[in-house]
C-alpha positions in Angstrom: -47.6 42.2 98.1 -49.0 41.1 101.5 -51.3 38.1 101.5 -53.5 39.6 104.2 -57.2 38.7 103.8 -59.7 41.5 103.1 -63.4 41.4 102.6 -62.9 43.0 99.2 -60.1 43.9 96.8 -60.5 46.4 94.0 -58.2 46.4 91.0 -57.9 49.9 89.6 -58.3 53.4 91.2 -60.3 55.2 88.6 -63.5 56.9 89.6 -65.4 53.6 89.4 -62.8 51.6 91.3 -62.7 54.2 94.1 -66.5 54.4 94.1 -66.7 50.6 94.5 -64.1 50.7 97.4 -65.9 53.6 99.1 -69.3 51.9 98.9 -67.8 48.7 100.4 -65.9 50.6 103.2 -69.0 52.6 104.0 -70.8 49.3 104.7 -68.2 48.4 107.3 -66.3 45.9 105.2 -62.5 45.9 104.8 -61.3 46.8 101.4 -57.9 47.3 99.6 -57.3 49.0 96.3 -54.5 48.0 94.0 -53.4 50.6 91.4 -50.9 50.1 88.6 -49.8 53.7 88.4 -48.0 55.8 91.0 -51.1 58.0 91.6 -54.8 57.3 91.9 -57.4 58.6 89.6 -57.4 56.8 86.3 -59.2 59.3 84.0 -59.2 62.0 86.7 -55.6 62.9 86.9 -53.8 66.2 86.4 -50.2 67.0 85.6 -47.8 69.7 84.3 -47.8 68.5 80.7 -46.4 71.6 79.0 -44.6 74.3 81.0 -44.0 74.9 84.8 -47.0 76.5 86.4 -49.5 75.2 83.9 -51.9 72.4 85.3 -53.5 70.2 82.7 -56.2 67.5 83.1 -54.7 64.5 81.5 -58.0 62.9 80.6 -61.4 64.1 81.8 -61.7 67.9 82.4 -65.4 68.9 82.6 -67.7 67.1 85.0 -71.4 67.5 84.6 -72.0 64.0 86.0 -70.2 64.9 89.2 -73.2 67.0 90.3 -75.8 64.7 88.9 -74.6 61.2 89.9 -76.6 59.6 92.7 -73.3 58.3 94.1 -71.6 61.7 94.2 -74.7 63.4 95.4 -74.6 61.2 98.5 -70.9 61.8 99.2 -69.5 64.8 101.1 -66.2 65.8 99.6 -65.5 69.3 101.0 -62.2 69.7 99.1 -63.9 69.2 95.7 -65.1 72.6 94.6 -67.1 72.7 91.3 -66.3 75.9 89.3 -68.9 76.9 86.7 -68.3 78.9 83.5 -70.8 81.6 82.6 -71.7 79.4 79.6 -71.8 75.6 79.9 -71.0 75.0 76.2 -71.0 76.7 72.9 -70.7 75.7 69.2 -69.0 78.3 66.9 -70.1 78.6 63.3 -68.6 80.4 60.4 -69.1 84.1 60.0 -68.4 84.9 63.7 -71.7 83.3 64.9 -72.2 80.7 67.6 -74.9 78.5 69.1 -74.9 78.7 72.8 -76.3 76.7 75.7 -76.9 78.8 78.7 -77.9 77.5 82.2 -81.4 78.9 81.5 -83.6 77.0 79.0 -85.4 80.2 78.1 -82.2 82.2 77.5 -80.9 79.4 75.3 -84.2 79.2 73.4 -84.1 83.0 72.9 -80.8 82.7 71.0 -82.2 80.0 68.6 -84.6 82.3 66.7 -87.5 80.4 65.1 -86.3 77.1 66.7 -86.5 78.5 70.2 -90.0 77.3 70.9 -89.2 73.8 69.7 -86.1 73.7 71.8 -87.9 74.8 74.9 -90.7 72.2 74.3 -88.0 69.5 74.0 -85.8 70.4 77.0 -88.0 72.0 79.6 -89.8 68.8 80.7 -86.4 67.0 81.0 -84.9 69.8 83.0 -87.9 69.9 85.4 -87.5 66.1 86.0 -83.8 65.9 85.7 -83.2 63.8 88.8 -85.6 61.2 87.5 -83.9 61.2 84.0 -80.4 61.0 85.5 -81.4 58.2 88.0 -82.9 56.3 85.0 -80.0 56.7 82.7 -77.2 56.1 85.3 -78.5 52.6 86.0 -78.6 49.2 84.1 -81.2 49.4 81.4 -82.4 45.8 81.9 -84.6 46.7 84.9 -87.8 48.5 85.6 -87.0 52.2 86.1 -88.0 53.9 89.3 -89.9 56.5 87.3 -91.3 54.6 84.4 -93.5 57.3 82.9 -90.7 59.9 82.9 -88.3 57.4 81.4 -90.9 56.3 78.8 -91.3 59.9 77.7 -87.5 60.4 77.6 -86.9 57.1 75.8 -89.1 58.0 72.9 -86.6 60.6 71.8 -83.5 59.1 73.4 -83.4 55.9 71.3 -83.3 57.9 68.1 -80.3 59.1 66.3 -78.9 62.6 66.5 -79.8 62.9 62.8 -83.4 62.2 63.6 -83.5 64.5 66.6 -82.0 67.4 64.6 -84.9 67.2 62.1 -87.0 68.8 64.8 -85.2 72.1 64.0 -85.1 74.2 60.9 -82.1 76.4 61.7 -78.4 75.5 61.7 -77.8 76.8 65.2 -80.1 74.3 67.0 -79.0 71.5 64.8 -75.3 72.3 65.6 -76.1 72.1 69.3 -77.5 68.6 68.8 -74.4 67.5 66.8 -71.8 68.9 69.3 -73.4 67.1 72.3 -74.2 63.9 70.5 -70.7 63.5 69.2 -69.4 63.0 72.8 -70.5 59.4 72.2 -67.9 58.9 69.4 -70.7 57.1 67.4 -71.9 58.0 64.0 -74.6 60.6 64.4 -77.1 58.5 62.4 -76.7 55.8 65.0 -79.0 55.1 68.0 -78.9 56.3 70.8 -76.9 59.5 69.9 -80.1 61.5 70.5 -80.1 60.3 74.1 -76.5 61.4 74.6 -77.4 64.9 73.3 -80.5 65.1 75.5 -78.8 64.0 78.7 -75.9 66.3 78.3 -78.1 69.2 77.4 -80.4 68.5 80.4 -77.3 68.5 82.7 -76.1 71.8 81.3 -79.4 73.4 82.3 -80.0 71.5 85.5 -76.6 71.3 87.2 -74.1 72.9 84.8 -70.9 71.7 83.2 -68.2 72.6 85.8 -64.6 71.8 86.2 -63.0 71.1 89.5 -61.0 73.9 91.1 -57.3 73.0 90.7 -57.8 70.1 88.3 -59.4 66.7 88.1 -56.7 65.2 90.3 -58.4 67.0 93.3 -61.3 64.7 92.9 -59.2 61.6 92.9 -57.2 62.7 95.9 -60.4 63.5 97.8 -61.8 60.1 97.0 -58.7 58.4 98.3 -58.8 60.5 101.6 -62.5 59.5 102.0 -61.6 55.9 101.5 -58.8 56.0 104.0 -60.9 57.7 106.6 -63.3 54.7 106.4 -60.4 52.3 106.9 -59.7 51.4 103.3 -56.2 51.1 102.0 -54.5 51.5 98.6 -51.3 50.2 97.0 -49.7 52.0 94.1 -47.3 50.9 91.4 -48.5 47.3 91.3 -49.9 45.9 88.1 -52.0 42.8 88.5 -51.3 40.2 85.8 -53.1 37.2 87.2 -55.6 36.2 89.9 -52.9 34.4 91.8 -51.2 37.7 92.5 -54.1 39.1 94.5 -54.5 39.0 98.3 -57.1 36.7 99.7 -60.6 38.3 99.6 -64.2 37.3 99.6 -64.9 39.5 96.6 -62.6 41.1 93.9 -63.9 44.0 91.8 -62.0 44.9 88.6 -62.1 48.4 87.3 -60.8 47.2 83.9 -62.3 46.5 80.5 -63.1 43.0 79.2 -59.7 42.8 77.4 -57.7 43.3 80.5 -60.0 41.1 82.6 -59.5 38.2 80.1 -55.8 38.6 80.4 -55.9 38.5 84.2 -58.5 35.8 84.8 -57.5 33.6 81.9 -58.8 30.1 81.9 -60.4 30.5 85.3 -63.4 31.8 83.3 -65.8 29.4 81.6 -65.1 29.2 77.8 -68.5 30.5 76.8 -68.1 33.6 78.9 -64.6 34.2 77.6 -65.9 34.1 74.0 -68.6 36.6 74.9 -66.1 39.0 76.5 -63.8 38.6 73.5 -66.6 39.9 71.3 -66.9 43.1 73.3 -66.4 46.0 70.9 -64.3 49.1 71.3 -64.9 52.3 69.5 -62.8 55.1 67.9 -59.9 56.4 69.8 -58.9 60.0 70.5 -55.9 62.2 69.6 -55.4 64.7 72.4 -53.7 68.1 72.5 -53.0 70.2 75.6 -51.9 73.8 75.2 -50.2 76.4 77.3 -51.4 79.7 76.0 -50.1 83.3 76.2 -53.7 84.6 76.3 -57.3 83.3 76.1 -58.3 81.8 72.8 -59.5 84.7 70.6 -62.9 83.2 69.5 -64.6 85.4 66.9 -68.0 84.9 68.6 -67.8 86.7 72.0 -70.1 84.2 73.8 -67.7 81.4 73.0 -65.1 83.1 75.1 -67.3 82.7 78.2 -67.9 78.9 77.6 -66.2 76.1 79.5 -66.6 73.6 76.7 -66.5 74.4 73.0 -67.7 72.0 70.3 -65.6 72.8 67.2 -66.7 71.4 63.9 -69.0 73.6 62.0 -72.4 72.5 60.9 -74.3 69.4 61.7 -73.4 67.9 58.4 -69.7 68.6 59.0 -69.7 67.1 62.4 -71.6 64.1 61.2 -69.1 63.6 58.4 -66.1 63.8 60.8 -67.6 61.2 63.2 -68.5 58.9 60.3 -64.9 59.1 59.1 -63.5 58.0 62.5 -66.0 55.1 62.7 -65.1 54.1 59.1 -61.4 53.9 59.8 -60.6 57.3 58.2 -59.1 60.6 59.5 -61.3 63.6 58.9 -59.6 66.6 57.3 -61.9 68.8 59.4 -62.4 66.8 62.6 -64.9 67.4 65.3 -62.9 68.9 68.1 -64.1 68.7 71.7 -62.3 71.6 73.5 -62.2 72.7 77.2 -60.8 76.1 78.3 -60.7 75.7 82.1 -58.6 78.8 82.9 -61.5 81.0 81.7 -63.2 80.2 84.9 -60.5 78.5 87.0 -57.5 80.9 86.5 -55.3 79.3 89.2 -54.3 76.6 86.8 -51.9 78.9 84.9 -49.5 81.8 85.7 -51.2 85.2 85.9 -52.6 86.2 82.5 -51.8 82.9 80.9 -54.2 80.1 80.0 -54.5 76.4 79.3 -56.8 74.5 76.8 -57.5 70.8 76.3 -58.8 69.2 73.2 -59.2 66.0 71.3 -60.7 64.6 68.1 -61.9 61.1 67.3 -59.7 58.9 65.2 -59.8 55.2 64.1 -59.1 52.7 66.9 -55.3 52.4 67.4 -54.4 55.3 65.1 -51.0 56.8 65.4 -51.6 59.7 62.9 -50.6 63.1 64.2 -53.8 65.2 64.2 -52.2 68.3 65.7 -52.3 70.4 62.6 -55.9 69.5 61.7 -57.1 70.2 65.3 -55.4 73.6 65.4 -56.7 74.5 61.9 -60.2 73.9 63.1 -59.7 76.1 66.2 -58.0 78.8 64.0 -61.0 78.7 61.7 -63.3 80.0 64.4 -60.6 81.9 66.4 -58.3 83.7 64.0 -54.9 84.3 65.7 -55.2 81.2 67.9 -51.9 79.8 66.7 -50.1 83.0 67.8 -51.2 82.4 71.4 -49.6 78.9 71.7 -46.6 78.8 74.1 -46.2 75.0 74.2 -48.2 71.9 73.5 -48.3 68.3 74.5 -49.9 65.6 72.3 -51.0 62.0 72.8 -52.1 59.6 70.1 -54.1 56.5 70.9 -51.1 54.3 71.7 -49.8 56.9 74.2 -53.2 57.1 75.8 -53.5 53.3 76.1 -49.9 53.2 77.6 -51.0 55.8 80.1 -54.2 54.0 81.1 -54.8 50.4 79.8 -58.5 50.9 80.0 -58.2 53.2 77.0 -58.1 50.3 74.5 -57.1 51.6 71.1 -57.6 55.1 72.5 -61.3 54.5 73.3 -62.0 56.7 76.4 -65.6 55.5 76.7 -64.8 51.9 77.8 -66.4 50.4 74.7 -68.8 51.3 71.9 -72.0 52.8 73.5 -74.4 52.0 70.7 -77.9 50.8 71.7 -77.1 47.1 71.7 -73.9 47.3 73.7 -75.3 50.0 76.0 -78.1 47.6 77.0 -75.9 44.4 77.1 -72.8 45.8 78.7 -70.4 43.9 78.8 -72.5 40.8 77.9 -76.2 40.0 77.9 -77.0 39.4 81.6 -79.5 40.4 84.2 -76.5 40.7 86.6 -74.0 42.7 84.4 -71.4 43.2 87.2 -71.1 39.5 88.2 -68.9 37.1 86.3 -69.5 33.3 86.3 -66.7 32.9 88.9 -68.1 33.4 92.3 -66.7 36.5 94.0 -65.3 38.1 90.8 -67.0 41.3 89.5 -66.4 43.9 86.8 -66.9 47.5 87.8 -65.4 49.6 85.0 -67.1 51.8 82.4 -67.5 48.7 80.3 -70.4 47.9 82.7 -73.7 49.9 83.1 -74.2 52.8 82.8 -71.0 53.2 80.8 -68.5 56.1 80.4 -68.3 59.3 82.3 -67.1 60.4 85.7 -70.1 59.4 87.8 -68.8 56.5 89.8 -72.0 54.5 89.3 -70.4 51.5 87.6 -68.3 51.0 90.7 -71.1 51.9 93.1 -73.6 49.5 91.6 -71.0 46.6 91.3 -70.1 47.1 95.0 -73.8 46.9 95.9 -74.1 43.7 94.0 -71.2 42.2 95.9 -72.6 43.5 99.2 -75.8 41.6 98.6 -74.0 38.4 97.7 -70.5 37.6 99.0 -70.4 40.5 101.5 -73.8 40.3 103.1 -72.4 39.5 106.5 -69.5 41.2 108.5 -66.9 38.6 109.3 
């Protein structure tokens, strides 16, 4: 690798790494990205995982944060076209029923029967002030929010557990909606702040939608690379950084890696106390993922589910809570909670005419190599009789395969570390400057920093801003 000097070097080209590089390049500084894989994107890559002509998102598939993130809202990416399903997400229940979140709060409430008024009272104020809520949650929590009254009102419910939030409702439909959204966190549903996860995701469904990207998530990664190169940034592929001595000279280096990889790279250059704190960083349950090539659309028993982009498969609140508790307790649920996306329902160009793709995962203990294919497919078949008959091909990845694919998925954890209340506030360590490290010029910018997991780019953007106010204040 060339030893040419740059203002900044970014290690890793996931959404956060590219966001960091773009933020630095937009400020007129020279920046170079180093990526271990042969393509950019990290968690936003697509590939032909099953059969020719079928495009699958390898990691992230549905992107509500794309339209909500302050970073992406400020960025013009004409090639990135969000495509919206008619229904953002749905939660099938036994007996051919389903709880459904529509774009309209009122339409959603109307489908929840006696719980409709309580749902509207809870969600309408959040949706009306969604930009304030998003700006507050996609930022470090150890600071005074820009909209303190809005965030105080939001926080009263957000710091609760999903179990506590669900007690606002009497019926199973509304409680199931809480469970399905909260379980994105991979936390136990009786843990804080799983209520906040459900509220933010529900707010985004109503305010901006849960779209996919036309053609696949790789389109976003490629667009970010083009935007970076148009601003003078450069990128090297197929180069894994193993030590600080392997890096080009730079005034600042930003690492889109988790604490475990950073410790391996920076080694004894870090103070011993900081190394110990990083070593205590906690990772959560992993995921077991399945991608299907399908002969036809999934035959959900509830018609509304066939119009949804995302489907939370797991049954009642109690069933989802039990499944998530099992994964957190080191066990494999017989009836797992399955997070499923069916992008070809609203982006048909990803498969040959008349065919479909689907993407799904369930949570498993960290590092698990148990094959969960049968249990996942049994859960889908439970609510979509005949599903197995539609499968043309499948591709599976356990936690080891996911970590081999992207080293940031430690033990299969796709959230960059446990997002419980303590670690969400003190991420990756207790510090008023979470992106800085004790070594001048070295920064962390991955989802292991605030505000955590999701395709929003804010970890990288905020880390880059921190570097611009310190090492990169002046143009050389």
